[in-house]
Structures are given as C-alpha cells and as structure tokens.
C-alpha positions in Angstrom: 16.2 -24.8 -56.7 19.9 -23.0 -56.9 20.4 -19.6 -55.0 20.4 -16.7 -57.5 24.3 -15.3 -58.4 23.7 -11.5 -56.5 21.8 -14.0 -53.4 25.4 -15.4 -52.8 26.9 -12.2 -53.3 24.9 -11.1 -50.0 25.3 -14.0 -47.6 29.3 -13.3 -48.1 28.9 -9.7 -48.0 27.7 -10.6 -44.3 29.3 -13.0 -43.7 32.5 -10.6 -43.6 30.8 -7.7 -42.0 29.8 -10.2 -38.6 33.9 -11.6 -39.1 35.2 -7.9 -39.2 32.9 -6.7 -36.6 34.0 -9.5 -35.0 37.7 -9.1 -34.8 36.9 -5.3 -34.0 35.8 -6.3 -30.7 37.8 -9.0 -30.2 40.5 -6.8 -30.4 38.6 -4.0 -28.7 38.7 -6.5 -25.4 42.4 -7.9 -25.9 43.2 -4.1 -25.2 40.7 -3.5 -21.8 42.1 -7.4 -20.3 45.3 -6.2 -21.1 45.7 -3.1 -20.0 43.2 -3.1 -17.1 42.4 0.2 -17.2 39.6 1.3 -14.0 36.1 0.8 -15.1 33.2 2.9 -13.4 30.0 4.8 -13.7 30.5 8.4 -13.5 26.9 9.7 -13.0 25.0 8.7 -16.3 28.6 8.1 -17.5 30.1 4.6 -18.1 34.3 5.2 -18.3 37.3 3.4 -18.7 40.6 4.7 -17.7 44.4 4.5 -17.4 46.2 6.5 -15.6 45.1 9.6 -13.8 42.9 12.3 -15.2 43.7 15.7 -16.0 47.3 13.9 -16.4 48.7 14.0 -20.7 48.9 10.3 -20.6 46.1 8.5 -19.0 43.4 7.3 -21.3 40.1 7.6 -20.9 37.0 6.3 -22.3 33.2 8.5 -21.7 29.6 6.7 -22.9 26.0 6.7 -22.2 26.5 2.5 -22.3 29.8 -0.2 -21.1 30.3 -0.5 -25.0 30.1 2.8 -25.3 32.4 3.9 -23.3 34.5 1.0 -24.4 34.5 2.1 -27.9 35.4 5.5 -26.9 38.7 3.7 -24.7 39.8 2.3 -27.1 39.7 4.6 -29.5 41.7 7.1 -27.5 44.9 3.7 -27.0 44.7 3.8 -30.6 45.7 7.6 -30.6 48.3 7.6 -28.2 50.0 4.6 -29.2 50.9 6.8 -31.8 53.0 8.9 -30.0 56.5 9.2 -28.8 55.5 6.9 -25.6 53.5 4.1 -25.9 51.3 2.7 -23.7 51.5 -0.9 -24.9 52.7 -3.9 -22.3 55.6 -5.6 -22.6 55.5 -8.8 -24.9 56.1 -11.0 -21.8 52.5 -9.5 -20.6 50.6 -10.9 -23.4 51.9 -14.5 -22.7 50.1 -14.6 -19.5 
C-alpha cells in the first residue's frame, strides 16, 4: 500500500512547522544565553530583564510561565535591535 499524495504533503507540512518552531526556540535560547538577562519571578509573573527598570534602554519580558516571559523578552529584544542603539553583543562574544 502506498501513501496518498495528501498524506505525504501533510507529513511534509508537519515537518516544516516543527523545524520552524525549533528554529524560533533556538533563536530565543541563543538570545537569552548571549545577553544573560536576569530571570526571576515577581508575584505570579516570571520575567527576564536586561538593564534596570524603568530605564528607556531596558529590555524586559514578563509572562505567566518562564516560556512566555522568554517569548516576550525576545520580542522586545527584536524591537530594540532595530533602534539607533542596538543591544547586540560584539561578534567576539558569539565565539566564546
């Protein structure tokens, strides 16, 4: 018995979605690993903070779970790296 064309397409789509999700997770973890923001829990919210609140160049992400806080931090970081003063590490730091 052979797999249907639709079945093969579904499997290919599922593999592409999983690869995409893994790449997004890898990028988030890489940002957290390189920038080393503070992590903690305040009340019922987890957080990642780079800098000091309420400084304008501070990057913070909050969420009900550590993963949601990481996603929020990553989204804020992506917005901050498009500003005049990028907060990306030096290239030398990437090769440690």
